[in-house]
C-alpha positions in Angstrom: 126.0 31.3 124.4 125.8 27.7 123.2 128.6 25.2 122.7 130.3 25.4 119.3 132.3 22.4 118.1 133.6 23.9 114.9 136.2 26.3 113.5 135.7 27.3 109.9 138.4 30.0 109.8 141.6 28.7 108.2 144.7 29.1 110.4 142.7 30.3 113.4 143.7 27.3 115.6 147.2 27.2 114.2 147.6 30.9 114.9 146.4 30.5 118.5 149.0 27.8 119.2 151.7 29.9 117.4 150.7 32.9 119.5 151.4 30.7 122.6 154.8 30.0 121.2 155.6 33.7 120.7 154.1 35.0 124.0 154.8 32.2 126.4 157.5 30.2 124.7 155.3 27.1 124.7 156.3 25.4 121.6 155.4 21.9 122.7 151.7 22.3 122.1 152.3 23.8 118.7 154.6 21.0 117.7 152.3 18.4 119.1 149.2 19.8 117.4 150.7 20.3 114.0 153.0 17.3 114.1 150.4 14.8 115.2 148.0 15.8 112.4 150.7 15.7 109.8 152.4 12.5 110.9 149.2 10.5 111.4 148.1 11.1 107.8 151.4 10.3 106.1 150.6 6.5 106.0 147.1 7.2 104.7 148.7 9.2 101.8 151.1 6.4 101.1 148.3 3.8 101.1 146.1 6.0 99.0 148.8 6.4 96.4 149.7 2.7 96.3 146.0 1.7 96.0 144.7 4.4 93.7 147.6 5.5 91.6 146.6 3.6 88.5 143.1 5.1 88.4 144.3 8.7 88.0 147.0 11.2 89.0 144.8 13.1 91.4 142.7 10.2 92.7 144.9 9.5 95.8 144.6 13.2 96.8 140.9 13.2 96.3 140.4 10.0 98.2 142.6 11.3 101.1 140.7 14.6 101.2 137.3 12.9 101.2 138.4 10.6 104.0 139.7 13.6 106.1 136.5 15.6 105.5 134.3 12.7 106.4 136.2 12.2 109.7 135.9 15.9 110.5 132.2 16.0 109.6 131.5 12.9 111.7 133.1 14.7 114.7 130.8 17.7 114.1 127.6 15.7 113.6 128.1 13.3 116.5 129.5 16.0 118.8 132.4 13.6 119.7 135.1 16.0 118.5 135.8 19.4 117.0 135.4 20.2 113.3 138.3 22.4 112.4 139.4 23.4 108.9 143.0 23.7 110.3 142.8 20.0 111.1 141.7 19.4 107.5 144.6 21.5 106.2 147.2 19.7 108.4 145.8 16.3 107.7 145.8 16.9 104.0 149.4 18.2 104.2 150.4 14.9 105.9 148.5 12.9 103.2 150.2 14.8 100.4 153.6 14.2 102.0 152.6 10.5 102.2 151.6 10.5 98.5 155.0 12.0 97.6 156.7 9.4 99.7 154.5 6.7 97.9 155.8 8.0 94.6 159.4 7.6 95.7 158.7 4.2 97.3 157.1 3.0 94.1 159.9 4.2 91.9 162.5 2.8 94.2 160.8 -0.6 94.2 160.5 -0.6 90.4 164.2 0.2 90.0 165.2 -2.6 92.5 163.5 -5.2 90.3 
């Protein structure tokens, strides 16, 4: 069987790490896997909101999603990483958290003026 550098089943990778938590008590890998993907994309969401908010309400989400999918596809095509829909889900969750934070930052800075 050949090498596969992809997972197209949503929650398959997350479930595997969660099973390790339940069966072996190894929460560190689960927290690291989920946490890193979410935290890394929070600033991207903030930036996308601050740059694209005036174009349209959903443009920051669309730009963030496009960026995330391109990164994952590049990993697949170049065989330099692992294309995983769970990564896309977690990255997009981080970007959405960043967009929400960007909304609050923007409103806070407007009221401070």
